[in-house]
Each structure stands twice: as C-alpha cells, then as structure tokens.
C-alpha distance (Angstrom), angle and dihedral (degrees) to the residues before:
residue distance angle dihedral
X1 . . .
X2 3.82 . .
X3 3.83 92.1 .
X4 3.83 94.8 55.5
X5 3.81 91.5 49.0
X6 3.81 89.9 50.2
X7 3.82 91.5 50.5
X8 3.80 92.0 52.3
X9 3.81 89.0 54.0
X10 3.81 104.6 32.8
X11 3.81 101.1 31.5
X12 3.81 112.1 10.8
X13 3.79 114.0 -171.4
X14 3.81 93.5 -121.8
X15 3.83 89.6 63.4
X16 3.78 99.3 32.2
X17 3.80 102.7 61.6
X18 3.82 98.8 121.5
X19 3.78 142.0 22.5
X20 3.84 87.8 -84.4
X21 3.79 109.0 67.6
X22 3.80 113.9 -153.1
X23 3.81 95.0 -121.9
X24 3.81 90.4 53.6
X25 3.81 91.4 54.1
X26 3.81 91.0 47.7
X27 3.82 91.0 49.8
X28 3.80 97.2 43.8
X29 3.82 92.8 49.5
X30 3.83 91.3 43.2
X31 3.81 89.2 -133.4
X32 3.77 120.4 -165.4
X33 3.80 119.8 -116.8
X34 3.80 95.1 -92.9
X35 3.80 95.2 45.5
X36 3.80 89.6 49.3
X37 3.80 92.7 51.0
X38 3.81 92.1 47.9
X39 3.81 92.6 48.8
X40 3.81 90.7 45.1
X41 3.80 93.1 55.3
X42 3.80 94.8 39.0
X43 3.79 92.2 52.0
X44 3.79 97.3 47.3
X45 3.81 105.1 37.3
X46 3.83 93.4 97.1
X47 3.80 91.2 51.2
X48 3.79 102.5 39.0
X49 3.83 128.5 13.5
X50 3.81 106.6 -1.4
X51 3.81 117.2 -154.2
X52 3.81 91.1 1.9
X53 3.83 88.8 67.0
X54 3.81 91.3 47.9
X55 3.80 90.2 51.9
X56 3.81 88.9 51.5
X57 3.81 88.8 51.7
X58 3.83 88.9 50.8
X59 3.80 90.6 51.8
X60 3.81 92.0 54.1
X61 3.80 91.4 42.7
X62 3.80 90.9 53.5
X63 3.82 90.1 53.1
X64 3.82 90.9 47.5
X65 3.82 90.9 51.6
X66 3.82 90.3 52.3
X67 3.82 92.7 48.6
X68 3.81 92.7 46.4
X69 3.81 92.7 48.8
X70 3.80 89.4 51.1
X71 3.82 90.9 51.5
X72 3.83 108.3 30.0
X73 3.80 92.4 159.1
X74 3.81 88.4 72.6
X75 3.83 89.5 79.9
X76 3.82 111.4 100.1
X77 3.80 114.0 -165.8
X78 3.82 111.9 -156.8
X79 3.81 120.1 -151.2
X80 3.79 114.2 -99.5
X81 3.79 117.3 -124.3
X82 3.83 94.6 -180.0
X83 3.81 108.3 8.4
X84 3.82 93.6 -176.7
X85 3.81 106.2 44.8
X86 3.80 102.6 20.0
X87 3.82 113.0 15.8
X88 3.78 111.4 -167.3
X89 3.82 93.7 -126.5
X90 3.83 88.4 63.5
X91 3.79 100.5 39.1
X92 3.80 99.3 50.7
X93 3.79 90.2 93.7
X94 3.78 140.2 26.0
X95 2.96 131.2 -89.6
X96 3.79 95.6 41.7
X97 3.79 117.4 -131.9
X98 3.81 92.3 -108.7
X99 3.82 89.9 55.1
X100 3.81 91.2 50.9
X101 3.82 90.8 49.5
X102 3.82 90.1 51.4
X103 3.81 95.4 44.2
X104 3.80 93.6 48.4
X105 3.84 93.1 42.0
X106 3.80 91.0 -129.2
X107 3.78 119.6 -174.1
X108 3.81 121.6 -130.8
X109 3.81 96.2 -85.9
X110 3.80 93.7 45.4
X111 3.80 91.5 47.2
X112 3.80 92.3 51.0
X113 3.81 91.5 49.5
X114 3.79 91.6 49.9
X115 3.80 91.4 45.4
X116 3.81 95.0 53.3
X117 3.82 94.3 41.8
X118 3.80 92.7 51.8
X119 3.80 97.3 44.9
X120 3.81 102.1 39.6
X121 3.83 96.2 95.5
X122 3.83 90.3 52.2
X123 3.77 103.7 38.5
X124 3.82 128.3 18.7
X125 3.80 105.7 -6.8
X126 3.81 115.2 -155.8
X127 3.82 91.7 6.5
X128 3.82 89.9 63.9
X129 3.80 90.8 46.9
X130 3.80 91.0 52.0
X131 3.80 89.1 51.6
X132 3.81 88.8 51.7
X133 3.81 89.2 51.1
X134 3.81 90.8 50.7
X135 3.82 91.0 54.8
X136 3.80 92.2 42.6
X137 3.81 92.5 52.7
X138 3.79 90.1 47.2
X139 3.82 90.9 50.7
X140 3.81 91.3 49.9
X141 3.82 91.1 49.8
X142 3.80 91.4 48.2
X143 3.80 93.4 50.9
X144 3.81 93.0 44.9
X145 3.80 90.2 51.0
X146 3.82 90.6 50.2
X147 3.80 90.3 49.3
X148 3.83 91.3 49.8
X149 3.79 91.1 50.2
X150 3.80 90.5 48.9
X151 3.82 90.5 50.5
X152 3.80 90.9 50.7
X153 3.80 91.2 50.8
X154 3.80 90.5 49.4
X155 3.81 92.0 49.8
X156 3.81 91.4 49.9
X157 3.80 92.1 57.7
C-alpha cells in the first residue's frame, strides 16, 4: 500500500508518461513559475483533466504575457552559432525542445506551444507567448469540437 501512495505523490502517472518526467524538464530548464505551470498543464491534459487543464495553462499564459509586456527588458537574446541546426535559444539547456517534443509524443499544436513557451525569454519575449496562446486556443477549440461531435454521435445511437 505504501508504494502506491508514494507513486501518486513522487511519480504520478499523468506526469510520468515518458523517459522525460515533467518535473525533470522544469528543473533542468530552470523554468519560472508561470512557464512551469503552463508546461505542467500542457503535458498532463491528455492523462488527467482534458480541456480544463488546457484552460488552466491559458490562464497562466495570459498572466505571463502581461508580466512580460510590462517588463520587456527581461528578454535576453543569446548569439546564434548555428541558427539553422542548433539555434542558441534551444540549446541553452538539456533536454532540447525537439527532444522533449519527441519524448512526450506531442502533436503539432502541443509542440508549437512548448516551443514558444520555452524560447520566449531568449528570443521574442511577449510575441512568442502570444504565438503560444494562439496555438493553445486553437488546440482547445479543436478538442472541444471533437468532444461535441462525439456527443452528437452518442446521442444519435
């Protein structure tokens, strides 16, 4: 009994679905509070609360956009050594964003959201966050539409 309780606290299934656990990515990238919350909800929505988790991510993203717009000087743009194959804003930390996308089997929308959230402090600041919000809203709409269609099919039976 003790082991199952420990696993729900230390390594819950909704965060431990690949070889890259969410907390390890958050720690290794030294993400700020808002980034960590967004990544947390983005990574677990399929395994826990669905659209509700994505809406929570959107709430934190909206706050992060506001904070970043109020303090644009916080963006630090590193010099690129190889802007095509190894852009500096992706290789500052390990694992690289592309490796996280692969390990977590993220779809296009999810990958774009992760990409913009992770790089915003090192590239385009609030503009990147707004792009992440655009993809997040589109993902929410897509899932809600799929759920509505599924409900209609169920009601027709």
